[in-house]
C-alpha positions in Angstrom: 90.0 95.1 78.9 89.6 94.5 82.7 90.7 95.5 86.3 92.1 92.9 88.5 90.2 90.1 87.4 89.9 87.4 89.5 91.1 84.3 87.6 93.4 82.0 89.5 93.6 78.6 87.8 93.6 77.0 84.1 89.7 77.1 83.9 89.3 80.6 85.0 92.1 81.8 83.3 90.7 80.1 80.1 87.7 82.2 80.7 89.7 85.5 81.0 91.5 84.6 77.9 87.8 84.4 76.0 86.8 87.9 77.6 90.0 89.6 76.3 89.6 88.0 72.7 85.7 89.5 72.9 87.3 92.7 73.9 89.9 92.7 71.1 87.4 91.7 68.5 84.9 94.3 69.9 87.6 97.5 70.0 89.0 96.5 66.3 85.4 96.2 64.7 84.4 99.9 65.8 87.0 101.2 62.9 88.7 104.6 63.4 91.8 104.7 65.6 90.4 101.9 67.4 91.3 99.6 64.4 94.8 100.0 65.2 95.4 101.4 68.6 97.3 99.4 71.5 95.4 97.5 73.8 96.1 96.0 77.5 95.0 93.0 78.6 95.8 91.8 82.2 97.2 88.7 83.5 95.1 86.5 85.8 94.2 88.3 88.9 97.0 90.6 87.5 99.5 88.5 88.9 102.8 87.6 87.3 102.9 84.5 88.7 99.7 83.6 87.0 100.9 85.0 83.7 102.6 82.2 82.2 99.0 81.0 81.2 99.0 83.7 78.9 102.7 83.2 77.5 102.8 82.2 73.6 103.4 78.7 75.1 101.1 78.6 77.9 97.6 77.4 77.9 95.1 79.1 77.0 97.9 81.3 75.6 98.2 84.8 74.2 94.7 86.0 72.6 94.8 86.8 68.7 94.8 90.3 67.3 95.0 90.9 63.7 96.9 94.0 64.0 100.7 93.0 65.1 102.5 94.2 67.9 99.7 96.3 69.4 98.9 93.9 72.8 100.6 94.8 76.2 100.5 92.5 79.0 99.5 94.2 82.6 100.1 92.8 86.3 100.2 94.6 89.3 103.1 94.8 92.0 101.8 94.9 95.8 104.7 92.5 97.1 105.8 91.8 99.6 102.0 92.6 100.9 103.2 93.0 104.3 105.2 95.9 103.0 103.1 97.4 100.7 99.6 96.8 101.9 99.6 96.3 105.7 98.8 99.3 108.0 98.8 97.2 111.2 99.8 93.6 112.0 97.0 91.0 110.6 96.2 87.5 111.4 98.4 86.1 108.6 101.3 88.1 109.1 103.1 91.4 110.5 103.1 94.6 108.9 106.8 95.3 107.8 107.6 99.0 108.3 111.0 98.2 106.8 112.2 96.7 103.5 115.4 96.1 102.0 118.6 94.4 103.1 120.2 97.5 104.5 117.2 99.1 106.1 116.5 96.7 109.0 115.7 98.2 112.5 117.7 96.9 115.2 115.0 97.6 117.7 111.8 96.8 116.3 112.8 93.4 114.8 109.3 91.9 114.2 108.6 94.3 111.6 111.6 93.5 109.4 111.3 92.8 105.7 112.5 89.1 105.4 115.7 88.4 102.7 113.6 86.2 100.7 111.4 89.1 99.8 114.0 91.7 99.2 116.3 93.0 96.4 117.3 89.8 94.9 113.6 88.4 95.0 112.2 91.6 93.4 115.2 91.3 90.5 114.6 88.0 89.8 110.8 88.4 89.4 111.5 91.5 87.2 113.9 89.2 85.0 111.1 86.6 84.7 108.7 89.2 83.1 111.3 89.7 80.6 111.7 85.8 80.1 108.1 85.4 79.6 107.3 88.3 77.7 109.7 90.9 76.9 112.4 88.4 75.1 109.5 87.5 72.9 108.7 90.7 71.9 105.6 91.1 74.2 105.4 94.4 75.9 104.5 94.3 79.8 103.5 97.2 82.1 103.1 97.1 85.7 100.0 99.1 85.8 99.9 99.6 89.6 102.4 99.5 92.4 102.7 101.4 95.7 103.5 101.3 99.5 101.8 102.3 102.6 103.4 105.0 104.7 104.4 102.9 107.7 106.5 106.1 109.4 102.8 107.3 110.7 102.5 104.5 112.7 105.9 104.8 114.5 105.7 106.7 117.5 108.6 107.9 119.9 111.3 106.6 117.6 112.3 109.0 115.0 115.4 106.9 113.9 113.1 104.3 112.9 110.5 106.6 111.4 113.4 108.1 109.2 114.6 104.3 108.6 111.2 103.3 107.2 110.7 106.5 105.3 114.1 105.6 103.3 113.3 102.3 103.1 110.0 102.9 101.4 112.0 105.5 98.9 114.5 102.8 98.2 111.5 100.2 97.1 110.6 102.7 94.7 113.9 103.4 93.6 114.9 99.8 93.1 111.5 98.7 91.4 111.5 101.1 89.1 115.6 100.5 88.1 115.2 97.3 87.8 111.5 97.2 85.9 113.3 99.7 83.4 116.5 97.1 83.1 114.4 94.3 81.9 111.8 96.2 79.5 109.1 96.4 81.8 107.2 99.9 82.2 105.9 100.7 85.8 103.3 103.2 86.9 102.6 104.3 90.5 99.4 103.9 91.5 98.9 107.4 93.5 100.3 109.3 96.6 102.9 111.5 94.9 100.7 114.3 93.2 97.6 115.5 94.9 95.1 115.4 91.9 92.8 117.8 93.6 95.4 120.6 93.9 98.2 119.4 91.1 101.0 119.9 93.8 103.5 117.4 95.0 102.4 115.6 98.1 105.6 113.5 98.4 108.8 114.8 97.0 110.7 112.0 98.5 109.0 109.3 96.7 109.0 111.7 93.5 112.9 111.7 93.8 113.0 108.1 94.3 111.2 107.4 91.2 113.1 109.7 89.1 116.4 108.4 90.4 115.0 104.6 89.6 114.1 105.9 86.2 117.6 107.4 85.5 116.9 111.2 85.7 
């Protein structure tokens, strides 16, 4: 229906809800497989924190579809942003090169993740997605997630470079594992498969995703 719609409060979420409703009605009206195919609508700002506006008990709540059980809620996961998005220190925070309780650098302390953004927080957030939607028989997917390769910016310290790569792999494995445990499907944005050549660019990440998925 949309990609990363900028809705941050109730009025803008109501507008987004109305847009989703127009989308659903338009697709269904064209007939063929569109009359019953599964449709994906995104949470406000593709944020799980704002998805409560679209819960069955929220305001404005879920849009209406005449076909039962054919709507999927989508959100994106680039949290914590210091680890997932930053490739250098920003005015609002440090780049985190290491994520996870057991993956802290002992000599690059300012670039470690903080405990309140690590495994317990991720697991709790996945459980929230389950509580808000999955437990109410509304499918949920993480349509994008990803992490920058911070190791490329670590110079002269191979131990920390390896630690950073291992923490990135751990993040991928843990996210997929906890998402699946709570009934949430997750889709990596990019970086594993080279779409130009069809070859694997990041075997470490692929192996981590497979382990997290139970393969």
